[in-house]
C-alpha positions, 0 to 999 in steps of 0.5 A: 096034092102036096106043097112045099112050105117053110115053118119055123118051129121052136126056133128051128126052120123046117122046109117040108112038103105037106099034103095040102089038107094037113093041119098044123097039128098033123104036120107037127106030130107026124112030119116033125115028130113033135108029139107034145101038142095033142089031138083031142077033139080035132074040132077046135073045141078042147084046146089040147092042140093049142100052140103059139102061131106067129105069137098068138095062140091057135088051135093047131087042129083047125089051121091048115099048114099050107095057109101058114107057110113062113109062120113061126110056131112055138109048141110046148116043147119050145116053151123052156129056155134050154134046160130051164122051164118057163115060169108057166111050166114051173108054176104048173108043177108047183101048183099041181095043175094037171092030172092025167096030163093030156091037156097040159101042153095046150094049157101051158101054151094058152097060159103063156099067151094069157100072160102076153095078152094081159101084158100088152093090155088086151082086154077080155070079155070080163075085163072091168075097166077097158081104159086100164090094163087088165087085172089077172084075177081069177075071173080074168084068168078063167075067161082067158083060159076058157078055150082049154078044157081039162077033163080031169078037173084040175082048173083050181090048180091051173088058175092058181098056176097062171096067177103065180106065173104072172106074178113071177114074170113081174106082171103088174096086173097080177100083182094088183090082183094079189093086193 
């Protein structure tokens, strides 16, 4: 069975007919040709498929496309602003925060969401003071990125890159963590 849906992906509207069993990840990769998001475990456990779905990070392998008719999706291909990399992408390159690169698209989308969540003052499970904005120290970053696995073990570079990107984007919580 197929259904007609509309998705806005990386700022471009797509009206497509999809199999009602298809995940957002399958639609992105197979129907729209956006292969940046990876199919890792296909069970929502590794984070390789992480995208921004209506402004929040989501495992695209677990989201049914038909349930997200009208959604706005940002994939790794949409993080850059034209030819200019995002602060997160720049920091990942500078900190060598990847090895094989398979998990990198999901890590980048998740890190982008981490900066947004912390910037909005959203606490995590390790936020010490719930009455103030979270401080993006290493423990906070690790907790917030914990849904994204790197089988190569590039975690030190990933944490450093997220910290650098937060400082680069002017996040006051990151500046306090560096003090």
